[in-house]
N, C-alpha and C positions, 0 to 999 in steps of 0.2 A: 505494499497499499505506500504510496507518495505521499511524500510530506507535503502537509498543508500550505501554501505559498503564505508569504508572508503579507497580512493586512495593512491594504495603503492608509497611509497617515491622512486625518481629514483634519481640515480647521476651517473656524468659522472668523468672522469678520475681528470679533472680539479679540480672538487669538492673534488674529495680524498685525493689529492696528499700534499695539505697545513695540511691535516686533519692528516695523516702520516708522515709527518716532524715533526709536532708539538708534536705528541706521540714517536717518535724517541728522540726529544730531551727532553721529559720528562722523559724518560727511561722506557715510557710503552709500552714495546714490544709486549705482548700478546695482548693488544688494535690494535695497530701499526698491528698487524699481520694481524690482523681480516679485516681491512681496506685496507691493500695492496693485499690481497687474491682478494678482490673486484674489483680492479686495473687490476689486470691482468686477472681476468674473461672479463672485458671489452676490453680488449687489448695484449691477450696474446703473441704476435709475436712481441710487443717494446721490445727493446733490455735493453735500461734505465730502465724502469719501473722491469725488470726481476733482473738489477743489484740490485735496491732497494728494490724485495723480496727476494735477497739473502741473502742480509746486514742483513734483519729482521730476516729471517728463522739463521744465525750466532747467533745472538743476544738470540736465544730462544735455540739454542743449538743444531737445529736440520741443522747437518752436511749435510746429504744427499740430503732434499732437496735443501740446499744452493747450492751445488754442482751441482744440476740438474737446479739451475733456474741460475747459472753463465755458464755452458757449454753451455745450449740452448741461451742466451744474447751473448757470444761469436761467435757460428756459423751463427746467425743472423748479427752481427756486430762484424766481428775479426778484424779491425782496426780501431780503434776510435782514429783518432789523438788528437782530443780535445774532453773536455767534452761538452756531448749535453743535452739539454732540454730532460724530459721524453714523455712526451706528449702535453701538451699544454703550448706553452712558455710564455705566459699573463700570466697563473698560477702562474709557476715556478718563473716568474721574479717578481710577484707581494710579494710572499712569502719571495723570500730573500730580496726583499727592504723591506718587514717589520722588518725581523731581519736577518740581514747578516751573523751574525754572528755562527750560527747555521744553517738556511736555508740553506747556499751556500755549506757547505760540503757534507751537507744529498742529496739534490737536485741536485745539479752538481758534483760530486765528480772527482776527477781527471782519467784521461783517462788509467791510468795503474791498478785502484784500483782493478777491475774484474782481472785483469790475475793475479796479487797478490796472491788474496784469493784461485783462482783455486791451485796455485803452494799450498797452504798451505793445501787445501782439499785433495791433492793427494800425490802420492808417485812414488821414484824411476826416470826414464827419463821423463815420462809424468812431473813431479814437477819442474823439470829443466827448460823445456822448457817452462812453464808457466813463472818463474821465470827471463829466460832467455831476454823472449818477456820483460817482465815487466820491467826489466831493462834498456834494450834499448829505450823504451819510456820517461823512467825518463833521461836517459843522453840526449837523445831529447830535451826534455825540459829543462834540464840544460845551454845544448848549444846553445839553444834561448836565456835566461834569461844572458847566459855571454856575448853576441853578444848585447843585448839590454841595456847592462852597459859597454862595451867596456871593458871587463874585459878578460885576457888571459884564456886559459883551466887550472883550477884547480888554479886559484889566488885569493888567499885569500880576502875575503870580510871585508869591513870595521869594526872594532869591536863597535858593539852598548854597551851601559850601560846595558841592559839586559841581553846581552852574555859574557859581562866582568865580569858581575856579576854572572856568570853560578853557579861556584862552591860554589861559599857562599850562595846563595838559596837553593842549593840543601845538604850544613851541616845542615842548618837553619832548614830545612823541615825533616834532621834524628833526629836530638835533640830534636826537640818540635812537631814531629810526626804529621805536616801537611804539604803542598805542597804549594807554594806560584807561581801566574802565571811570565810566564816573556815572553817577546814579542822577536822573533829571527825573522832574516830577512829570506825570502820564499828561499833563494839560499841555504845558508846555510841547512835551514832542509832540503830540495832536498839532496842536497848533502849527509846527514847522512845519511837519507832511503836508498840511491840507495848504498852506502857502507856498510849496513845493511842489505841489499839483497843478495850483491854481497859476504859475508860473509856465507850465509845463503845456497849461492851455495858451496862454499868452503866446507863446512859440509855435505852438499848431497854426492860430489865427494869424500871423506873422509870416507864415511860410505854408503849409500845403493848403490852408484855409482861406488864403489873403486876396480869393476873386469873391470871396462871401461879401454882400451889399454891407452886412454886421459887422465884417470882422473888424475892422478898426475901433469900434464902440466896444463891443464885445473884449478886446484885447485888455483895451483902458479897463474896463470894468473889473475884469480877473484880476489885471494887475494891482487896483486899489484895493481887491480884497486880500489880496497875498499879505500885504504892507498893513491890511487892518489886522490878520491872526497874528504877522510878526512882523513888528515895524521896524525893526533892526537886522531883519534877513539880511546877508549881503547877496545873497539868490534872488530875492525878489527887490531889492534895490537895483542890481544891476540888469534885471530884467525889464524895470520901468525905464532905465536908461537908455537899454537899446529900443524901448517901444517909443520914447520920447525923440531918440535922434532920427529913427526911421520918420517921426511924423514933423521933421527939420523943428525941433524945438531944443536948439544945444545948450542953452541956459540952464531949462528945468534936464537935462540930460547931464549935463557938468553935475548936478546938485547931488543927484540920484548916485551917479559914480563914485561922486567922493564918497556920500555914504554908504556905498558898499565897501571902500576900504576900513572901514572902521573907525573912522576919525580920529581924535585924539585919546591915544591908551587903547585905540583898536586892536582888532587883531593885525592887520599889518603892521601896526608899529610897534608890539609889543613880540612878535616873530623875530621881524629884523633885530630888534636889542638880544634877542634870545642867539641869532643867527650870527654874530659878532664875532663871539667865542667859537663856533666851528660852521665855516664855510660851505662843508658838506655834512651828508646825512647819510645812512646807509638807504638804501631802499625801503619802502614801507611807507604808504600812504597815511597820513594821519586819520583820524577818525571823530571829528569834536565839530560838534555847530558853529562854535565859533569861528572854526578856518573851514574857508571854501576847500572843497575837493579841486584835485589840480586841475581838470579840465576845466573847471568853472574860473580858475584863477587865472589860465590862460587867454579864456576868453574875457574875462576881466580885463587883462595888460593891454589886448587888441582895442578893445572899446576904448580906455583910457588914450589909446595913441592915435584912433580917430577921434578921439575930442580933443586932442593937441597937449594932453596931459603928460610930459614923457616922463620926468621926475618918477610921477605915481606909476609909471607902467614900468621901469625900469626894476621901481622897489618890489611890485607884484612877480617881475620876472625872476627876481632873485630867490624870491621863494621856490620858485617852480625849479628854479636849477639845483637848489640847496636840496632838493627832493629827490630826482632824477635829470642827469645831466646826458644822459641818453638819448632823450627824447628831440628828435630833429626840429619841431616844430617851435619852442621855447629860442632855439637861435635864432632860428629865421627871423621870428617876431623880432628879437630883441637887436639883430643887425638891421630890421629897415626902422627899427625905432632911432638906432644911434645915425643912421643914414639922414633920417629926418632933423634931426639934433644938428648935424653937419652941415646941413643946407640953411636953418634955422640960423646958425650961428657965423653964416656970412658966405655958407659956401658955393651958394650959385654961382653960375656964372655972370650973373647980372645984380648979388649980391643982396637978392630980394630973400625972403624967409621963407619958410615948409610951406606956411599957411596959403599962399596964395598958387602953390603948383604941385603940391601934393595931394590933393583931396582931402586932406583933413580938416575937420569942420573946428573953427573955431582957432582963436591964436596960440601956437604954440608955447606952451609954459615948461620954462628951465626954471631949476633954483640957481639964483645967481651965485652961490659957494663952491657949494660941489660940483657944480656943474660948469664953471669956467673954465671953457677949453676952446680952444682953435677949431676951426673947420677941420682942418689935416689930422688932429689927434681924434675926432668923433670917426670922422672917416677911416683913422686906423680900427679902434675898437670895433668899427661895424664889419671891417676886410675881417677883423680876427672871428667875429660871431658867425659869418659865413663861411669860412675855412672851418670850423669844426659842422658845420651843416654839411660842408662837401666831405669830410672825414665819414662822416656817421651816414649818408646817403652811400657813399660808396661800400664801407660794409653792410648796409642793408643788400646792395644789389648781389654782394658776393652771397649771403646767405640764402638769398631767395634762387639763388644761380645754383646753391647745392641743392636746395630743397627744389628744383625743378630738375634735378639729376635725378635724384633721390627718386621722386615722382616716375619718371621715364623707366627705372630699372625694377618697380613695384608696380606698372602701370596694370590693369583690371583688376586692384585691389580695391577699388572705389572710394578711394583716400579722399578725394576732394569732390566736393560738389559745387554745381553749378551758380549757386548762390555765394557758395565762400570764395569761386574764381572771380565773380564778380568783385566782391568786395576788397580781394586782392588789387585787381586791374584798377580799381579808382584809387586804393590808397598809395600805388605804384604813382597812378598820375597825380595825386596830390603832393606826392613829395618830387617828383619830377618838376611841378610846376614850380614851387617853392626853389630851387637848385637853379632852372632859369631868370627866376625872376631875380636871385641873387647875382647871378652873372651878369645880368642887363646895369642891376645896381653899382656893381664895381666896375665896370665899362665907366659907367657915368661921373662916380667918383673921380676916377682916374683924369677924365676930361675936367673935373672941375679943381684941379689942383692937385689930388695924390694923397699920400697918406705921409703920417709925420706921428714916428715913432711905432710900438706897437712891432710884432714878430714880423721879421723879415725874411722875404725869399731865400732857403737853402742853398738853392743852385742860383739864383739869378735869372730865372727863366720866366717864359712868358705866362704868365700866371694865366691870362683870361683863357689860351690855348687848352691850358690842361681842364678849366671849368666847362669850356668848350666842348671836351673829351666825354666829360663826365656826364652831360646832360643829353647830349647826341648816345654816344654807345648805349648806357647805361645797364653795362653787362657785368659788371663786378670785376670786372681785371684794373682795378685800379689800383694797386697795391703803390705805386711811384707817387701819383697823387697824393695818396693817404701819408703817405710818409714825407712827403714834401711839407704836408699842410701841419 
């Protein structure tokens, strides 16, 4: 008589949920994906379970699957007023009680999390509608929290030690290359989140939906609401500055842009003081409400240059370079700013300032003390920044050539999708455009009197020819140019 085959293990959703949450907390998303698929198969029409599956798919980079899960959950449960248990309330409660710090946000996400994810996964009007719905849900929660505390709408929350020391924490993280946890008031955090979401809506109506007849009015309304929720938010102030600039209101844009730098004692001033003792920092993006993220600071620097506030722009760029000096765009933007400073200092052929011929809105402003340099000295600084850009672009090309060669050897493995190839093509085009523009500016600076000080050419060769090779060939065979730089 043959031995009985082993009985196949069976699982319920309540068995799988704690395992999924634990794997997500451990950042083992591939394994979490396997378990969450089993759970969805058992309860395919459970909206909260679909939300969980969508979040796992997001972490795995499967955006289409994530959108499918979130969309189905939205159809099944279009008005989730409060976080709801996914399947088995007892199982969820047990997991949350065991370790609420990580289980709570995973198994009981806020009611607006799904619709905000949908906003990020869609475009145009569909994205705007999702974001607006999420914003309304967050604002409803804010109203309730304010009411519970007896606060008037928008009334500031009493500052705690954690939030008061936020800027100092961010500065220390930037200089030392690590982050420090700090506790923030939930109402303050929620206000900042809704402010950021409203800034995203402003951006949408300034770009994808700019042809909408109500685009400008809606963008202004959202920008004002963003500042209502977080009046000192650098992101909200920067968004308002960009909007006012697009509306040809440079004075208002100038005021908002200066506010985005934090003003006296703000994040920029404090960060520069912290950097005085450590010009470079290990990689590691600081996470702090007082310190804008790296991309936001880079955008702010470009906005400040466009407004003519070169000294402030240079200060912001300094924080970017201190955090990561191997990104190409900051060096390009800094070189562009130095070029404008040289023109403003009288480097133009007719001695005219930058504001009349470079597209900068408003009069270029430089600090009379630390920025007292000759045009040639500004141009030399610009050249040095552009040389760093050249070096990084050459390295980038070499890396891409290696990846291309490796991809050909492994052809047929389905390594790259059409979408990723398109993104890489767009990235290469953007970097090539920066280098091309830098080449043109180097030629202009030569015609306007050349360079004083800074790095000298090692070989004394024709710098322009080297640059032309980098721009035209773009094949990574640029070791000589990199060495010369």
